[in-house]
Structure formats: structure tokens, C-alpha cells
C-alpha positions, 0 to 999 in steps of 0.5 A: 836925261831930259824928260818933258812934263808929260813924258816918262821913260818906260823901263822893262825889268824881267824877274821884277817879281822880287829880289834884285829885279823887284828893288831895280824896279821900284829905284826905276819908278822913284827915278821918274820911270813907267815900269814894265815888270816881267817874270815867270810866275802869273798874276796874283795878289803879289804883283798887284801889290807890287804895281800898287807900290810902283803906283804910289811912287808915280810910275804907271806899271803892268806885269807881264807872265813870261819865261825867257827861256821861251824864245817865242814868246819874247815878240809878242811881249815887246809888242805888248809893252809897246802897245800899253806904253807908247814907247820902250826905253830901258830893257834891264835883264835881271832874271836869272837862276842860280847853280842850284843844287851846288855841284861840282864841275866834273859832276855837272850833267846837261840838264843842269847846264842847259837849263842855266844856259837857256835862261840866263845867257839864251833867254837874254840874248835873245830878249836884248836882240828883241827889244833892240829891234824894236828900239831901232824901229822907231825913229822919233825916239832918236831925237826926243832926248831921252837916254836908251839904254840896256842893262845886263846883271851879270856877277862877280861869277863873270870874272871869279871862279866857284868851281860848284857853280861852273854853269852859273860863272860861264852863263855870266862869262857869256852875258858880260861879253853880250854886253860888250858885243851889243854896245858896239853895235848899238853906241852909234844908234845912240843905244847905251849897253851896261852891265852890272856885277852884283857882290854878296847881295843879300837876297832869297837866291843867296840865302838858298845856298848858306851864307856861312862862307860868305859870313866868313869872307866878311869877318876876314876883311876879304870885303873892304866894305864889310857888308852884305849888300842890299838888293837897293845898293844894286836898284840904285845902280841901274836907277842911275845908269838908266837915266843917263847920269854916266852919258859917255860909258858903254860897255863897261862892267860896274861893280857893285860889290863893296870894292871885292874886285880890288885885289889886295896885297897879302 
């Protein structure tokens, strides 16, 4: 990524208030990005603390409240970010919900299914569409040397089946395909699209479903790197991809899973 002494790229991070999103925002700030954090919660002392921490990394940061399932708010959000920062070079789609409570696929009701679809898939799809259009509309950015990208957090669940998290698996498989569709559509426009597949990352989300089963997998050697992942592991991947560290890659899933996806002979 080529940056002048006065130009910092700008990244929008959804779900950036905690967990993987916050780790990504911090990694991006350390990488030289200014950061627009988007989250469901209203601004408060927590968000103020996050912005102060990012400022300590040298980043200009702002906080915006949005439920990404509310599609009518997408355009105004993107317009505000452009107005506040003067540019938008990266969208990091991190916001999403887990399957709670865990429910057998044969017992899952339409309300839980639709809620997951609205946030994880539908909200991500249409926010990505809105940001992509805004990037394409700003012709001056095409030649300023700044790497432009859309990043999408899927999950190992995009490929690995869990029958009590069916709605989560289906939405993550959907955003995996979205990354490919966008990569093909936007490649010639100089916008890279990357899918990130976190594995067993220790966070509030994983803790809410219990961790005994995952601990057992680690003890049994089913993960080649036998430890829990950290949010910072994902943040490092996000910042690397957003900075253009892999300039001839697009539309591919990047596993941050300690080798979990590597098939092992019994």
C-alpha cells in the first residue's frame, strides 16, 4: 500500500465495539488506517474509550450507531463517513450474531432463522453493495495508489456443519459466496474482496455457548495448533489484507483457524 505523508486510508468496521471487531479496528489503526467504528449500541463511555485508544495509535476515529439489518440506514451511514473522513477505502464486515440458543435444525423456528439472515447475510450484502457503489463513484480514488478492499468475516461454519447452529452455518456459507460474487464484479475496478474464516477464537460469543467441546477438540489434537485463537489473530489478518499485503489475491477464504481445515488421516 502506498501512502503519502498526509494521506491515511479509511476503514469502516462493523461490530467494532468488542471482540473480533475491536481487535480488527485496533490492528487497522496500528497499520496506519483511520477508523469508522459501526455498532448497534449507542455512543457511551465504552465507545469513547475505544476512540481514545485508537487516537493513541495515531488514528482518527469516529463511532456510528447502526443496526446493519436496518437497510434504510446504510446510505446515510456511508454518506456520513465520507463527509467526516473524505474517503472510504476499506469496509470490514464483522458484525453478526451467533446461534443462541443452540437449537437442533429440526426444531429451529422462522423467527430465529430470519433474524440471522437479516443481520449476517442480508445486512452484510446490502451494506457491501452500498459501499462498493460509493467507492466506484469516487473516480479520483482509482489512481491515488491506495489499496481498496471489502472484507467479510465468515466462519469455519461456512464449510463445517453444526446441526444445532444451522442458521449460522447457512448465513456464513452465504457470505462466503458473496465474497466470490463481489470479487468477480469488482476485480477490474481495483477493489479487492477477501473472506476471513475464524476458527475457535476465545471471545464473549464463544463463551456464551460453552467451551467444553472445543477444549476437548484441542486436547484431542484435532487442531494442529492446539490453542484457542485470540481476537488479535483475526485482527492481524484483517490489517494485513486491508493494507494490500496480498495484492494479487481476491475472492479467497483465508482461514484463521490454527490448521483446523487441514484434513488429517486417521
